[in-house]
PDBQT receptor file of N, H, CA, C and O in Angstrom, charges set to zero:
ATOM      1  N   ALA A   1       0.826  -1.191   0.000  1.00  0.00    +0.000 N 
ATOM      2  CA  ALA A   1       0.000   0.000   0.000  1.00  0.00    +0.000 C 
ATOM      3  C   ALA A   1       0.873   1.258   0.000  1.00  0.00    +0.000 C 
ATOM      4  O   ALA A   1       0.528   2.264  -0.620  1.00  0.00    +0.000 OA
ATOM      5  N   PHE A   2       1.994   1.189   0.696  1.00  0.00    +0.000 N 
ATOM      6  H   PHE A   2       2.274   0.372   1.199  1.00  0.00    +0.000 HD
ATOM      7  CA  PHE A   2       2.885   2.346   0.758  1.00  0.00    +0.000 C 
ATOM      8  C   PHE A   2       3.435   2.694  -0.614  1.00  0.00    +0.000 C 
ATOM      9  O   PHE A   2       3.550   3.870  -0.959  1.00  0.00    +0.000 OA
ATOM     10  N   LEU A   3       3.778   1.665  -1.410  1.00  0.00    +0.000 N 
ATOM     11  H   LEU A   3       3.685   0.710  -1.130  1.00  0.00    +0.000 HD
ATOM     12  CA  LEU A   3       4.328   1.917  -2.741  1.00  0.00    +0.000 C 
ATOM     13  C   LEU A   3       3.320   2.581  -3.663  1.00  0.00    +0.000 C 
ATOM     14  O   LEU A   3       3.710   3.285  -4.594  1.00  0.00    +0.000 OA
ATOM     15  N   ALA A   4       2.042   2.370  -3.425  1.00  0.00    +0.000 N 
ATOM     16  H   ALA A   4       1.725   1.798  -2.668  1.00  0.00    +0.000 HD
ATOM     17  CA  ALA A   4       1.024   3.005  -4.256  1.00  0.00    +0.000 C 
ATOM     18  C   ALA A   4       0.885   4.486  -3.932  1.00  0.00    +0.000 C 
ATOM     19  O   ALA A   4       0.459   5.265  -4.785  1.00  0.00    +0.000 OA
ATOM     20  N   ILE A   5       1.232   4.884  -2.724  1.00  0.00    +0.000 N 
ATOM     21  H   ILE A   5       1.578   4.252  -2.031  1.00  0.00    +0.000 HD
ATOM     22  CA  ILE A   5       1.091   6.280  -2.297  1.00  0.00    +0.000 C 
ATOM     23  C   ILE A   5       2.335   7.108  -2.616  1.00  0.00    +0.000 C 
ATOM     24  O   ILE A   5       2.233   8.318  -2.816  1.00  0.00    +0.000 OA
ATOM     25  N   VAL A   6       3.501   6.476  -2.666  1.00  0.00    +0.000 N 
ATOM     26  H   VAL A   6       3.584   5.493  -2.504  1.00  0.00    +0.000 HD
ATOM     27  CA  VAL A   6       4.760   7.194  -2.876  1.00  0.00    +0.000 C 
ATOM     28  C   VAL A   6       4.753   8.083  -4.119  1.00  0.00    +0.000 C 
ATOM     29  O   VAL A   6       5.188   9.230  -4.022  1.00  0.00    +0.000 OA
ATOM     30  N   PRO A   7       4.282   7.620  -5.286  1.00  0.00    +0.000 N 
ATOM     31  CA  PRO A   7       4.279   8.519  -6.451  1.00  0.00    +0.000 C 
ATOM     32  C   PRO A   7       3.446   9.781  -6.248  1.00  0.00    +0.000 C 
ATOM     33  O   PRO A   7       3.824  10.856  -6.715  1.00  0.00    +0.000 OA
ATOM     34  N   ASN A   8       2.319   9.657  -5.557  1.00  0.00    +0.000 N 
ATOM     35  H   ASN A   8       2.012   8.784  -5.178  1.00  0.00    +0.000 HD
ATOM     36  CA  ASN A   8       1.490  10.837  -5.291  1.00  0.00    +0.000 C 
ATOM     37  C   ASN A   8       2.200  11.830  -4.383  1.00  0.00    +0.000 C 
ATOM     38  O   ASN A   8       2.129  13.039  -4.603  1.00  0.00    +0.000 OA
ATOM     39  N   ILE A   9       2.876  11.329  -3.377  1.00  0.00    +0.000 N 
ATOM     40  H   ILE A   9       2.934  10.347  -3.198  1.00  0.00    +0.000 HD
ATOM     41  CA  ILE A   9       3.618  12.207  -2.467  1.00  0.00    +0.000 C 
ATOM     42  C   ILE A   9       4.760  12.887  -3.216  1.00  0.00    +0.000 C 
ATOM     43  O   ILE A   9       4.994  14.084  -3.050  1.00  0.00    +0.000 OA
ATOM     44  N   ALA A  10       5.466  12.119  -4.038  1.00  0.00    +0.000 N 
ATOM     45  H   ALA A  10       5.275  11.146  -4.173  1.00  0.00    +0.000 HD
ATOM     46  CA  ALA A  10       6.584  12.688  -4.794  1.00  0.00    +0.000 C 
ATOM     47  C   ALA A  10       6.107  13.742  -5.783  1.00  0.00    +0.000 C 
ATOM     48  O   ALA A  10       6.779  14.755  -5.977  1.00  0.00    +0.000 OA
ATOM     49  N   MET A  11       4.963  13.518  -6.407  1.00  0.00    +0.000 N 
ATOM     50  H   MET A  11       4.418  12.694  -6.250  1.00  0.00    +0.000 HD
ATOM     51  CA  MET A  11       4.444  14.492  -7.372  1.00  0.00    +0.000 C 
ATOM     52  C   MET A  11       4.070  15.803  -6.685  1.00  0.00    +0.000 C 
ATOM     53  O   MET A  11       4.263  16.880  -7.249  1.00  0.00    +0.000 OA
ATOM     54  N   ARG A  12       3.539  15.711  -5.479  1.00  0.00    +0.000 N 
ATOM     55  H   ARG A  12       3.382  14.836  -5.021  1.00  0.00    +0.000 HD
ATOM     56  CA  ARG A  12       3.157  16.927  -4.748  1.00  0.00    +0.000 C 
ATOM     57  C   ARG A  12       4.380  17.708  -4.282  1.00  0.00    +0.000 C 
ATOM     58  O   ARG A  12       4.419  18.934  -4.381  1.00  0.00    +0.000 OA
ATOM     59  N   ASN A  13       5.372  16.990  -3.776  1.00  0.00    +0.000 N 
ATOM     60  H   ASN A  13       5.340  15.994  -3.696  1.00  0.00    +0.000 HD
ATOM     61  CA  ASN A  13       6.540  17.652  -3.202  1.00  0.00    +0.000 C 
ATOM     62  C   ASN A  13       7.539  18.134  -4.244  1.00  0.00    +0.000 C 
ATOM     63  O   ASN A  13       8.170  19.172  -4.048  1.00  0.00    +0.000 OA
ATOM     64  N   GLN A  14       7.697  17.412  -5.339  1.00  0.00    +0.000 N 
ATOM     65  H   GLN A  14       7.184  16.568  -5.498  1.00  0.00    +0.000 HD
ATOM     66  CA  GLN A  14       8.749  17.722  -6.300  1.00  0.00    +0.000 C 
ATOM     67  C   GLN A  14       8.235  18.220  -7.645  1.00  0.00    +0.000 C 
ATOM     68  O   GLN A  14       9.037  18.519  -8.530  1.00  0.00    +0.000 OA
ATOM     69  N   GLN A  15       6.940  18.315  -7.820  1.00  0.00    +0.000 N 
ATOM     70  H   GLN A  15       6.289  18.072  -7.101  1.00  0.00    +0.000 HD
ATOM     71  CA  GLN A  15       6.336  18.753  -9.080  1.00  0.00    +0.000 C 
ATOM     72  C   GLN A  15       6.755  17.860 -10.250  1.00  0.00    +0.000 C 
ATOM     73  O   GLN A  15       7.060  18.356 -11.335  1.00  0.00    +0.000 OA
ATOM     74  N   ILE A  16       6.770  16.550 -10.029  1.00  0.00    +0.000 N 
ATOM     75  H   ILE A  16       6.522  16.147  -9.148  1.00  0.00    +0.000 HD
ATOM     76  CA  ILE A  16       7.109  15.580 -11.066  1.00  0.00    +0.000 C 
ATOM     77  C   ILE A  16       5.814  15.140 -11.736  1.00  0.00    +0.000 C 
ATOM     78  O   ILE A  16       4.800  14.947 -11.065  1.00  0.00    +0.000 OA
ATOM     79  N   SER A  17       5.845  14.981 -13.052  1.00  0.00    +0.000 N 
ATOM     80  H   SER A  17       6.669  15.137 -13.597  1.00  0.00    +0.000 HD
ATOM     81  CA  SER A  17       4.637  14.567 -13.758  1.00  0.00    +0.000 C 
ATOM     82  C   SER A  17       4.303  13.116 -13.440  1.00  0.00    +0.000 C 
ATOM     83  O   SER A  17       5.180  12.338 -13.065  1.00  0.00    +0.000 OA
ATOM     84  N   ALA A  18       3.037  12.759 -13.592  1.00  0.00    +0.000 N 
ATOM     85  H   ALA A  18       2.325  13.391 -13.897  1.00  0.00    +0.000 HD
ATOM     86  CA  ALA A  18       2.577  11.413 -13.268  1.00  0.00    +0.000 C 
ATOM     87  C   ALA A  18       3.162  10.377 -14.217  1.00  0.00    +0.000 C 
ATOM     88  O   ALA A  18       3.344   9.222 -13.832  1.00  0.00    +0.000 OA
ATOM     89  N   PHE A  19       3.459  10.771 -15.445  1.00  0.00    +0.000 N 
ATOM     90  H   PHE A  19       3.311  11.709 -15.758  1.00  0.00    +0.000 HD
ATOM     91  CA  PHE A  19       3.974   9.816 -16.414  1.00  0.00    +0.000 C 
ATOM     92  C   PHE A  19       5.449   9.496 -16.180  1.00  0.00    +0.000 C 
ATOM     93  O   PHE A  19       5.911   8.423 -16.568  1.00  0.00    +0.000 OA
ATOM     94  N   ALA A  20       6.170  10.375 -15.573  1.00  0.00    +0.000 N 
ATOM     95  H   ALA A  20       5.794  11.247 -15.258  1.00  0.00    +0.000 HD
ATOM     96  CA  ALA A  20       7.601  10.163 -15.365  1.00  0.00    +0.000 C 
ATOM     97  C   ALA A  20       7.883   9.277 -14.157  1.00  0.00    +0.000 C 
ATOM     98  O   ALA A  20       8.940   8.650 -14.088  1.00  0.00    +0.000 OA
ATOM     99  N   PHE A  21       6.960   9.215 -13.211  1.00  0.00    +0.000 N 
ATOM    100  H   PHE A  21       6.101   9.725 -13.267  1.00  0.00    +0.000 HD
ATOM    101  CA  PHE A  21       7.231   8.516 -11.953  1.00  0.00    +0.000 C 
ATOM    102  C   PHE A  21       5.952   7.841 -11.489  1.00  0.00    +0.000 C 
ATOM    103  O   PHE A  21       5.144   8.459 -10.795  1.00  0.00    +0.000 OA
ATOM    104  N   GLY A  22       5.757   6.580 -11.863  1.00  0.00    +0.000 N 
ATOM    105  H   GLY A  22       6.413   6.078 -12.427  1.00  0.00    +0.000 HD
ATOM    106  CA  GLY A  22       4.547   5.863 -11.489  1.00  0.00    +0.000 C 
ATOM    107  C   GLY A  22       4.842   4.713 -10.556  1.00  0.00    +0.000 C 
ATOM    108  O   GLY A  22       6.001   4.390 -10.294  1.00  0.00    +0.000 OA
ATOM    109  N   GLY A  23       3.792   4.099 -10.057  1.00  0.00    +0.000 N 
ATOM    110  H   GLY A  23       2.851   4.362 -10.270  1.00  0.00    +0.000 HD
ATOM    111  CA  GLY A  23       3.937   2.985  -9.131  1.00  0.00    +0.000 C 
ATOM    112  C   GLY A  23       4.626   1.784  -9.750  1.00  0.00    +0.000 C 
ATOM    113  O   GLY A  23       5.424   1.111  -9.099  1.00  0.00    +0.000 OA
ATOM    114  N   THR A  24       4.311   1.515 -11.024  1.00  0.00    +0.000 N 
ATOM    115  H   THR A  24       3.662   2.062 -11.553  1.00  0.00    +0.000 HD
ATOM    116  CA  THR A  24       4.917   0.367 -11.693  1.00  0.00    +0.000 C 
ATOM    117  C   THR A  24       6.415   0.556 -11.859  1.00  0.00    +0.000 C 
ATOM    118  O   THR A  24       7.191  -0.368 -11.614  1.00  0.00    +0.000 OA
ATOM    119  N   SER A  25       6.819   1.736 -12.269  1.00  0.00    +0.000 N 
ATOM    120  H   SER A  25       6.189   2.486 -12.468  1.00  0.00    +0.000 HD
ATOM    121  CA  SER A  25       8.256   1.977 -12.434  1.00  0.00    +0.000 C 
ATOM    122  C   SER A  25       8.975   1.911 -11.095  1.00  0.00    +0.000 C 
ATOM    123  O   SER A  25      10.118   1.460 -11.026  1.00  0.00    +0.000 OA
ATOM    124  N   LEU A  26       8.322   2.351 -10.043  1.00  0.00    +0.000 N 
ATOM    125  H   LEU A  26       7.393   2.718 -10.099  1.00  0.00    +0.000 HD
ATOM    126  CA  LEU A  26       8.916   2.269  -8.709  1.00  0.00    +0.000 C 
ATOM    127  C   LEU A  26       9.122   0.810  -8.303  1.00  0.00    +0.000 C 
ATOM    128  O   LEU A  26      10.164   0.464  -7.746  1.00  0.00    +0.000 OA
ATOM    129  N   LEU A  27       8.139  -0.045  -8.577  1.00  0.00    +0.000 N 
ATOM    130  H   LEU A  27       7.293   0.236  -9.029  1.00  0.00    +0.000 HD
ATOM    131  CA  LEU A  27       8.277  -1.465  -8.260  1.00  0.00    +0.000 C 
ATOM    132  C   LEU A  27       9.406  -2.106  -9.058  1.00  0.00    +0.000 C 
ATOM    133  O   LEU A  27      10.146  -2.937  -8.533  1.00  0.00    +0.000 OA
ATOM    134  N   ILE A  28       9.537  -1.723 -10.320  1.00  0.00    +0.000 N 
ATOM    135  H   ILE A  28       8.936  -1.047 -10.747  1.00  0.00    +0.000 HD
ATOM    136  CA  ILE A  28      10.612  -2.270 -11.148  1.00  0.00    +0.000 C 
ATOM    137  C   ILE A  28      11.971  -1.839 -10.615  1.00  0.00    +0.000 C 
ATOM    138  O   ILE A  28      12.891  -2.652 -10.533  1.00  0.00    +0.000 OA
ATOM    139  N   ILE A  29      12.103  -0.573 -10.253  1.00  0.00    +0.000 N 
ATOM    140  H   ILE A  29      11.355   0.088 -10.319  1.00  0.00    +0.000 HD
ATOM    141  CA  ILE A  29      13.376  -0.061  -9.732  1.00  0.00    +0.000 C 
ATOM    142  C   ILE A  29      13.759  -0.774  -8.443  1.00  0.00    +0.000 C 
ATOM    143  O   ILE A  29      14.915  -1.159  -8.270  1.00  0.00    +0.000 OA
ATOM    144  N   ILE A  30      12.806  -0.954  -7.540  1.00  0.00    +0.000 N 
ATOM    145  H   ILE A  30      11.867  -0.642  -7.680  1.00  0.00    +0.000 HD
ATOM    146  CA  ILE A  30      13.078  -1.630  -6.272  1.00  0.00    +0.000 C 
ATOM    147  C   ILE A  30      13.440  -3.092  -6.516  1.00  0.00    +0.000 C 
ATOM    148  O   ILE A  30      14.356  -3.620  -5.885  1.00  0.00    +0.000 OA
ATOM    149  N   GLY A  31      12.721  -3.749  -7.431  1.00  0.00    +0.000 N 
ATOM    150  H   GLY A  31      11.977  -3.320  -7.943  1.00  0.00    +0.000 HD
ATOM    151  CA  GLY A  31      13.016  -5.146  -7.749  1.00  0.00    +0.000 C 
ATOM    152  C   GLY A  31      14.411  -5.327  -8.312  1.00  0.00    +0.000 C 
ATOM    153  O   GLY A  31      15.126  -6.252  -7.925  1.00  0.00    +0.000 OA
ATOM    154  N   VAL A  32      14.800  -4.454  -9.219  1.00  0.00    +0.000 N 
ATOM    155  H   VAL A  32      14.219  -3.703  -9.533  1.00  0.00    +0.000 HD
ATOM    156  CA  VAL A  32      16.138  -4.529  -9.812  1.00  0.00    +0.000 C 
ATOM    157  C   VAL A  32      17.205  -4.262  -8.760  1.00  0.00    +0.000 C 
ATOM    158  O   VAL A  32      18.240  -4.928  -8.745  1.00  0.00    +0.000 OA
ATOM    159  N   ALA A  33      16.968  -3.301  -7.888  1.00  0.00    +0.000 N 
ATOM    160  H   ALA A  33      16.127  -2.760  -7.900  1.00  0.00    +0.000 HD
ATOM    161  CA  ALA A  33      17.939  -2.993  -6.836  1.00  0.00    +0.000 C 
ATOM    162  C   ALA A  33      18.116  -4.178  -5.886  1.00  0.00    +0.000 C 
ATOM    163  O   ALA A  33      19.243  -4.516  -5.525  1.00  0.00    +0.000 OA
ATOM    164  N   LEU A  34      17.015  -4.811  -5.480  1.00  0.00    +0.000 N 
ATOM    165  H   LEU A  34      16.100  -4.537  -5.774  1.00  0.00    +0.000 HD
ATOM    166  CA  LEU A  34      17.110  -5.965  -4.588  1.00  0.00    +0.000 C 
ATOM    167  C   LEU A  34      17.818  -7.137  -5.258  1.00  0.00    +0.000 C 
ATOM    168  O   LEU A  34      18.632  -7.814  -4.630  1.00  0.00    +0.000 OA
ATOM    169  N   GLU A  35      17.511  -7.378  -6.527  1.00  0.00    +0.000 N 
ATOM    170  H   GLU A  35      16.850  -6.828  -7.037  1.00  0.00    +0.000 HD
ATOM    171  CA  GLU A  35      18.166  -8.463  -7.258  1.00  0.00    +0.000 C 
ATOM    172  C   GLU A  35      19.662  -8.209  -7.405  1.00  0.00    +0.000 C 
ATOM    173  O   GLU A  35      20.464  -9.138  -7.301  1.00  0.00    +0.000 OA
ATOM    174  N   THR A  36      20.037  -6.964  -7.644  1.00  0.00    +0.000 N 
ATOM    175  H   THR A  36      19.386  -6.210  -7.728  1.00  0.00    +0.000 HD
ATOM    176  CA  THR A  36      21.446  -6.615  -7.770  1.00  0.00    +0.000 C 
ATOM    177  C   THR A  36      22.187  -6.852  -6.461  1.00  0.00    +0.000 C 
ATOM    178  O   THR A  36      23.300  -7.379  -6.466  1.00  0.00    +0.000 OA
ATOM    179  N   VAL A  37      21.588  -6.474  -5.356  1.00  0.00    +0.000 N 
ATOM    180  H   VAL A  37      20.684  -6.046  -5.352  1.00  0.00    +0.000 HD
ATOM    181  CA  VAL A  37      22.206  -6.693  -4.045  1.00  0.00    +0.000 C 
ATOM    182  C   VAL A  37      22.372  -8.188  -3.785  1.00  0.00    +0.000 C 
ATOM    183  O   VAL A  37      23.408  -8.615  -3.275  1.00  0.00    +0.000 OA
ATOM    184  N   GLN A  38      21.366  -8.987  -4.130  1.00  0.00    +0.000 N 
ATOM    185  H   GLN A  38      20.525  -8.641  -4.545  1.00  0.00    +0.000 HD
ATOM    186  CA  GLN A  38      21.468 -10.433  -3.939  1.00  0.00    +0.000 C 
ATOM    187  C   GLN A  38      22.574 -11.032  -4.795  1.00  0.00    +0.000 C 
ATOM    188  O   GLN A  38      23.305 -11.907  -4.330  1.00  0.00    +0.000 OA
ATOM    189  N   GLU A  39      22.708 -10.579  -6.027  1.00  0.00    +0.000 N 
ATOM    190  H   GLU A  39      22.115  -9.868  -6.404  1.00  0.00    +0.000 HD
ATOM    191  CA  GLU A  39      23.765 -11.086  -6.905  1.00  0.00    +0.000 C 
ATOM    192  C   GLU A  39      25.153 -10.730  -6.368  1.00  0.00    +0.000 C 
ATOM    193  O   GLU A  39      26.070 -11.550  -6.420  1.00  0.00    +0.000 OA
ATOM    194  N   ILE A  40      25.302  -9.519  -5.859  1.00  0.00    +0.000 N 
ATOM    195  H   ILE A  40      24.557  -8.854  -5.817  1.00  0.00    +0.000 HD
ATOM    196  CA  ILE A  40      26.591  -9.105  -5.299  1.00  0.00    +0.000 C 
ATOM    197  C   ILE A  40      26.931  -9.933  -4.067  1.00  0.00    +0.000 C 
ATOM    198  O   ILE A  40      28.074 -10.358  -3.899  1.00  0.00    +0.000 OA
ATOM    199  N   GLU A  41      25.942 -10.166  -3.202  1.00  0.00    +0.000 N 
ATOM    200  H   GLU A  41      25.014  -9.821  -3.338  1.00  0.00    +0.000 HD
ATOM    201  CA  GLU A  41      26.181 -10.977  -2.011  1.00  0.00    +0.000 C 
ATOM    202  C   GLU A  41      26.550 -12.409  -2.384  1.00  0.00    +0.000 C 
ATOM    203  O   GLU A  41      27.442 -12.994  -1.769  1.00  0.00    +0.000 OA
ATOM    204  N   ALA A  42      25.879 -12.980  -3.382  1.00  0.00    +0.000 N 
ATOM    205  H   ALA A  42      25.155 -12.505  -3.881  1.00  0.00    +0.000 HD
ATOM    206  CA  ALA A  42      26.191 -14.340  -3.821  1.00  0.00    +0.000 C 
ATOM    207  C   ALA A  42      27.598 -14.407  -4.402  1.00  0.00    +0.000 C 
ATOM    208  O   ALA A  42      28.327 -15.366  -4.149  1.00  0.00    +0.000 OA
ATOM    209  N   TYR A  43      27.982 -13.410  -5.168  1.00  0.00    +0.000 N 
ATOM    210  H   TYR A  43      27.390 -12.631  -5.373  1.00  0.00    +0.000 HD
ATOM    211  CA  TYR A  43      29.330 -13.367  -5.738  1.00  0.00    +0.000 C 
ATOM    212  C   TYR A  43      30.380 -13.297  -4.639  1.00  0.00    +0.000 C 
ATOM    213  O   TYR A  43      31.402 -13.980  -4.709  1.00  0.00    +0.000 OA
ATOM    214  N   MET A  44      30.133 -12.478  -3.628  1.00  0.00    +0.000 N 
ATOM    215  H   MET A  44      29.303 -11.924  -3.571  1.00  0.00    +0.000 HD
ATOM    216  CA  MET A  44      31.096 -12.346  -2.537  1.00  0.00    +0.000 C 
ATOM    217  C   MET A  44      31.204 -13.642  -1.738  1.00  0.00    +0.000 C 
ATOM    218  O   MET A  44      32.295 -14.007  -1.298  1.00  0.00    +0.000 OA
ATOM    219  N   MET A  45      30.086 -14.341  -1.548  1.00  0.00    +0.000 N 
ATOM    220  H   MET A  45      29.200 -14.045  -1.905  1.00  0.00    +0.000 HD
ATOM    221  CA  MET A  45      30.120 -15.615  -0.830  1.00  0.00    +0.000 C 
ATOM    222  C   MET A  45      30.916 -16.649  -1.622  1.00  0.00    +0.000 C 
ATOM    223  O   MET A  45      31.711 -17.389  -1.041  1.00  0.00    +0.000 OA
ATOM    224  N   MET A  46      30.716 -16.711  -2.932  1.00  0.00    +0.000 N 
ATOM    225  H   MET A  46      30.071 -16.111  -3.404  1.00  0.00    +0.000 HD
ATOM    226  CA  MET A  46      31.449 -17.670  -3.763  1.00  0.00    +0.000 C 
ATOM    227  C   MET A  46      32.933 -17.335  -3.804  1.00  0.00    +0.000 C 
ATOM    228  O   MET A  46      33.774 -18.232  -3.868  1.00  0.00    +0.000 OA
ATOM    229  N   ARG A  47      33.246 -16.083  -3.768  1.00  0.00    +0.000 N 
ATOM    230  H   ARG A  47      32.563 -15.355  -3.716  1.00  0.00    +0.000 HD
ATOM    231  CA  ARG A  47      34.637 -15.650  -3.845  1.00  0.00    +0.000 C 
ATOM    232  C   ARG A  47      35.427 -16.063  -2.604  1.00  0.00    +0.000 C 
ATOM    233  O   ARG A  47      36.619 -16.358  -2.688  1.00  0.00    +0.000 OA
ATOM    234  N   HIS A  48      34.756 -16.083  -1.459  1.00  0.00    +0.000 N 
ATOM    235  H   HIS A  48      33.787 -15.844  -1.391  1.00  0.00    +0.000 HD
ATOM    236  CA  HIS A  48      35.433 -16.416  -0.204  1.00  0.00    +0.000 C 
ATOM    237  C   HIS A  48      35.197 -17.858   0.237  1.00  0.00    +0.000 C 
ATOM    238  O   HIS A  48      35.604 -18.238   1.335  1.00  0.00    +0.000 OA
ATOM    239  N   TYR A  49      34.545 -18.667  -0.601  1.00  0.00    +0.000 N 
ATOM    240  H   TYR A  49      34.214 -18.358  -1.493  1.00  0.00    +0.000 HD
ATOM    241  CA  TYR A  49      34.264 -20.058  -0.251  1.00  0.00    +0.000 C 
ATOM    242  C   TYR A  49      35.512 -20.901  -0.466  1.00  0.00    +0.000 C 
ATOM    243  O   TYR A  49      36.116 -20.860  -1.537  1.00  0.00    +0.000 OA
ATOM    244  N   LYS A  50      35.899 -21.665   0.550  1.00  0.00    +0.000 N 
ATOM    245  H   LYS A  50      35.408 -21.698   1.421  1.00  0.00    +0.000 HD
ATOM    246  CA  LYS A  50      37.125 -22.459   0.467  1.00  0.00    +0.000 C 
ATOM    247  C   LYS A  50      36.830 -23.958   0.530  1.00  0.00    +0.000 C 
ATOM    248  O   LYS A  50      37.754 -24.745   0.738  1.00  0.00    +0.000 OA
ATOM    249  N   GLY A  51      35.595 -24.373   0.360  1.00  0.00    +0.000 N 
ATOM    250  H   GLY A  51      34.844 -23.733   0.191  1.00  0.00    +0.000 HD
ATOM    251  CA  GLY A  51      35.158 -25.758   0.532  1.00  0.00    +0.000 C 
ATOM    252  C   GLY A  51      36.025 -26.802  -0.132  1.00  0.00    +0.000 C 
ATOM    253  O   GLY A  51      36.909 -27.357   0.520  1.00  0.00    +0.000 OA
ATOM    254  N   PHE A  52      35.808 -27.093  -1.404  1.00  0.00    +0.000 N 
ATOM    255  H   PHE A  52      35.089 -26.642  -1.933  1.00  0.00    +0.000 HD
ATOM    256  CA  PHE A  52      36.509 -28.173  -2.091  1.00  0.00    +0.000 C 
ATOM    257  C   PHE A  52      37.842 -27.739  -2.673  1.00  0.00    +0.000 C 
ATOM    258  O   PHE A  52      38.543 -28.555  -3.272  1.00  0.00    +0.000 OA
ATOM    259  N   MET A  53      38.200 -26.504  -2.517  1.00  0.00    +0.000 N 
ATOM    260  H   MET A  53      37.630 -25.842  -2.031  1.00  0.00    +0.000 HD
ATOM    261  CA  MET A  53      39.437 -26.007  -3.104  1.00  0.00    +0.000 C 
ATOM    262  C   MET A  53      40.673 -26.484  -2.350  1.00  0.00    +0.000 C 
ATOM    263  O   MET A  53      41.774 -26.423  -2.897  1.00  0.00    +0.000 OA
ATOM    264  N   LYS A  54      40.529 -26.954  -1.125  1.00  0.00    +0.000 N 
ATOM    265  H   LYS A  54      39.635 -27.004  -0.681  1.00  0.00    +0.000 HD
ATOM    266  CA  LYS A  54      41.687 -27.400  -0.333  1.00  0.00    +0.000 C 
ATOM    267  C   LYS A  54      42.044 -28.824  -0.638  1.00  0.00    +0.000 C 
ATOM    268  O   LYS A  54      42.991 -29.360  -0.063  1.00  0.00    +0.000 OA
TER     269      LYS A  54
């Protein structure tokens, strides 16, 4: 519910048009950011894994 309200608040405070900043684009941006963080964490875990390498 919060994500649906954020574009309206941003439009009021920053004078951004409704087409430039919508709820769907916000969900996509958040999804991509979370996926990127997960990929970086997985890469770092694999980089420091010493299991079968010994």
